N, C-alpha and C positions, 0 to 999 in steps of 0.2 A: 318088801318095799318099806321105806322109812315111815315113821309115824309123824307126818308133817301136816296133817289136816287137824288144826287145833279146835277143840271143842270145849266150851265152858258150860258147866252144869250148875244152875242156881236153884237150890232146893234146901229148905230148912230141915227136912226130915232125912237123917243119915241113912235110914233103910232104903228110901227111894234112890238116893244117889249111889248107894252101893250097887243096886241092880243095874242102873244105867251105866255107871262107870265100868263095871265088870264086863258088860256086854260089848261096849265100844272098845275097851282096851284089848279084849280077847281077839279082835280081828287083826290087830297089828297095823291098822290103817290110821288110827286116831291118837292124838296126844290130848288126853282128857284132863281138865282141871276142874276142881270143885270149889264153889263159893257157897257158904251157908247163910250169907246175908246179902241184901241188894247193894249195900255200900261197898262190900268187898268185891262183888261182881263188877261194879262200876269202876273200881280202882284197877282191877285186872284188865278190863276192857280198854281203859285209858292208857295203860302202860304196855300192853301187848296186843298184837293183832290176833283175834280169834275169827275163824271162818264161820263158826256157828255157836250160838248161845241157846241152850235148852233152859227155858225159864219157867219156873213154877209161878202160876198166877195167884196163889193163895197166901202170899206173904202178908203177915199182919203189920209189918213195920213200914214198908213202902209198897203201895199198891202198884199193880202191873202197868197201869196207865201212866203213872208218874215215872216208872222205870223206863217205859218206851219213850216218853218225852225227853228224859235225860240222855238216852242213847242218841236220839235224833239231834238234840241241841248241841251235843258234844261231837257230832259227826263221826260216830263210831261205826265203821263199815263192817257190820256183821249180820249174818242171816239169823233168823229166830225160829225156834220150835217152841210152841206154847204148850204147857201141860197144866191140868187143873182138875179138881173134883167138881167144878161147876158144870152147868149144862152146855151142850155143844153149841147151842144158839148164842150163849154169852161168849164162849170161846171164839166163835166165828166173828162176833161183833168186835172183840178186842183185836182179832187178826186184821180186820178192816181198818181199825184205828192205826195199827202199826204200819200198814201199807200206805195209808194217807200221809204218814210221817216220812214216807220214802224208804221204809225198811222192807226187806224181803222176808216173808214168812213162809217157810217150806212145809208147814203142817201143824197139826194139833194132836195132843195125846191126852186121853182122859184117865184120871186116877180113879180107883186103884189100878196099878199096872198089872196086866196079865202077860204071860209069856208070849201070846200071840201079838199083843199090842207092841211089846218091845221088839219083836221080830219085824213087824211092819215099820217101826221107827227106824231100825237099822237099814231096812230096804230103802226107805225114803232118803236117808242120808247118803247111802251108796249111789242112789239114782242121781242125787244132786252132784256128787263128786264126778260121776260119769258124764253128766251134761256139761260141766264146766272144768275142763282140764287145767285151766290156769290157776285154780285154787291150790294145786299141789306144788306150785313153784315158789310159794312164800313171797310173791311179788305183788300182792294186792294192797297197795298203799291207800291209807285212809285220807291222804291229802292230795290225791291225784287230781290235777286240774288240766283240762284240755282247752286250749284257746281256739279261736276261729280258724286260724291258718292250719293248725294240726288236724282239725276235723276235715277241712276242705281237702287237704293233701291226702288224708286217709281215703276219702271218697274218690278222688281223682286217680290215685295210684292203685286202687283196687284192694287196699288193706281192709277197708270196710266192704264186706261182701255178703252174699247170700249162702247160707247153709240150709239144708232141706230136711224137714221132718215128714215122714210118710203118713198118709191118711189111708186107713184100712177099711174096706167094706166088710161089715160084720157078718154078712150072709155067706160070702165066699172066702173071706180071709185074704183077699188079694189087695195089693196096693192100687189105689185108684186116684191118688192125688199126692201132691208134694207142696207143702207150705214153705215159702222162702222166709227164713228167719235171719235177722241181721246179726253178724258177728264181726269183730274187729281183730285182725291178726296184727297187733301193734309191734313194731320192731323193738321197742324198749320195754313195754309193759306185758307183752305176750298176748295170748288169745283171750279175748274178753267177750262176755255176754252183752246183749243189748242194754240191759239195765244199768250198765256202767257208764253209758255215754248217750243214751237217747235224749235225756234232759238237755244235754249240750246241743244236740241236733236241733231241738225245738228252740232253744235260747237264741241260736244264731240263724233261725229261719231257714234251715237247710232240709226241711222235710221233703220238698219237691225234688231236690237233688238226690236225696236218699231213695225216694220212690223210684226214680228212673234208674238209679244204680241197681236196686233190687230187681226191677223188671228186666233190665238187660241181662243180669245174671240168670234169672229164671228162664228167660227165653233161650239163652245159650245152653242151659242145662236140659231144657225140653228137647232141643235139637240133638244134643249129645245122646240122650236116651232113645230118641227116635231113630237115630242111625243104628242103634243096636236092636231095633225092632219093637220098641215100647213107646206107646203114646200115652203120656201121663199129663193130666191137667195140672198146671202150676198155679199156686195162689200167692198173691202179693198183698201185704197190708197197705191200705190207702187211708191216710189221715183225713178225717171228714172235713176239717177246715180248708183243705185244698180244693174241695168241690165248689168253693166260691169263685174259683177261676173258670170262666166260661169256656176257655180254650183247652182245659185239661183233657177232656174226653177225646178230643181230636188229636192232641199230642200223643196220648197213650195209644190210640188207634194207629197212628202213623209209625210209632216205634215197633209195635207188634207186626204190622205189615212189612216193615223193612227187613224183619227177620224171616219173613215167609211163614209165620205161624198163624193158624186160624184163631180168630178171637174166642171161639168156643173152648179152646184149650187154655184159656187164661181166666182166672177168677180173681176179682178184687175184693178183699175183705175190709169192711168198714169197721174201724175200731169204735167200740161202744162208749168209751170214756171221753170222747171228744164230740164237739158239736159244730155245725156250720153257723156262720154269722147270719146268713140270710136263708131262711127255709126254702124260698123259691129257687135259689141256686142249688140247694141240696137235691130237691126233687127233679130239677131240670138236668143236672149232671148225672144222677143215677139213671134217669130215663134214657139219656143219650148213650151211656155205657151199655145198657141192655139192648137198645136198638142197634148198636154196632156189633152185637153178638157176644159180648163178654158175659160171664157169670158174675153174680154179685152175692156176697155172703155177709150176713150180720154176725160180726165176730164178738166174742166175749159176752154173749147173751146172758143176762142175769146179774151183771156187775155194775153197769154204768147208767147211761142216760136213756136207755131204750124205753119206749112206751108201746102199748098195744097199738095205738094209732100209727106210730112210726113203722111198726112191723108190717101192718097190713097195707100201708100206703106207699111203701117203697118196693120196687120190683125185685126183691130178693129171690134168689134161687136156692139159697142154703142158709140154715140156721146153725151157728156154732155155739154150743153151750159152754160157758166159762168153766174152767177147771175147779173153781170154788164150789160149784154144785156137784162136781163129779168125783173128786178125790175123796175116798172113804165113804162113798154113798151106800155101800152094802151094809155098813154098820151104823147108819145114821138115818133114823126115820124121818127127820125133818127134811134132809136132803132128798130122800127117796120121793117124798111128796112133791117137792119142787121140781125134781128131775122128770118124774112121770108127767106132770102137767106141761112142762116145757116140750118134751118129746111129742106128746099128743097134739099140742098146739102147732108145732112145726109141721107135723105130718098132715094135719087137717088143712093147713094153708098150702099144701102141695110142695113143701120145701124138703130138700135133703137135710137130715138132722145129723150133725156131727158132734160128738162129745170130746172135749179136750181134757188132757190131764189124766188119762187112764194109766194106772201104775200097777194094778194087781188083777189077778184072774177073777176074784170075787166081784169086783166092780164091773169087769168086762162081762161076766155072766149076767149080772143084773141089767146092764145095758142091752144085751141081746134079748133078755126076757121081756123088756118093755118096748121092744121094737125100734130101738135107735138104729139108724142106717150105717153110720161110719164112726170111727174113733181114731184119735191120735194120743200119743203119750209114751212114756218111758217103757211101758210094757212091750211095745213094738220096737221103738228106736228113738234115741235122742236125735237132734238135728245133726246131720252129717254133710260132708262135702258132696258136690255133684257126682264126682267119680265114685265115691263110696256108695252113693244112692244107686248108681248104675249097677254096681255089684249086687245090691239088695234085689233089684229087679230080676237079675239073672238067677239068683238063688232064693227067691221068695218062697220056695217050697220047703225051706229049712224049718227047724223046730219052732222058731219064734212065730212064724206066720201060720203054721199048721195049728199052733195053739189057739190063735184067734178064730179059726174056723171050726174048731172042735170043742172049744170050751163050753 
């Protein structure tokens, strides 16, 4: 296949760039460019579209925070991989800064590089390619703008739709759930991930329309799989600000009932990076959802606005631990401590604990060791169409899922 996935490596040490350049180039999948200074990297990013920039944090000329600010201000649409000899905690902190600037950080790599670390880097990049097919078409414009009508049409015509990522029970290795993730199959721009357009959804106050679009797709998928003999709970992300609508829980209940699906087979995941305007509405709406029989998950735990009080006072049935605590946990003592504490907390509260972002067997083995209940991530499957998910259910005894039960 052609080398059309463009990668920029910014590192002032030629020895480091030689290793990374050789590893990526040897796959035949990547078009790799090298920049020995931050100014050169910015010039390349401004004049050419790169899908990924691997950035050394240790530059003495322009610090990485300034570099991140420059990328953000110039609206350079590229994902980042951060590498450094600094502590993982500092690398994680810088990653959060980049994410707050609206940039996607797919991982971190600590120097000095080892063969195993470089192998995991390659695996991470390949996973990203697999998750987002549109990055291979060279059609990811940095100036893409979606107006209100375009987004509304996308929702109405079903271009914006749900794809499904399986949730795996770590004890049995079986698929026990499916999370509906938003994708846009745009007639001009191609297949896009949610990060490309969710900000526009929020800007035009279309979160409720999107919620019901995703719920409808999830219910249709649930019935499709049920006709093949599989009953799989579907999960749909519910933006917390929508809980200020006192009618929301009843509207959701009516839509689920109209499909003939039992509420227990639907879980609403509350995104942790958003908050309700009125706490009383939050607690009233979550209580209504549970009383109607729906499951309720605290999503992205460990990343956003959650507090201990919120966790124990909301009628959750599931705790989903954010991928930032999960990815690379087997090699990170700080993450290990945070993850063990989170899993123990969830289980002591009687919640099903699910780890997101599982991408390698070492992290999976650690999760099993500490008693985590379920997992999602590239190790099992990226998000796929409802039809493809149905095929997974039929063939879930294949090597991918036997791995999860025997690792």
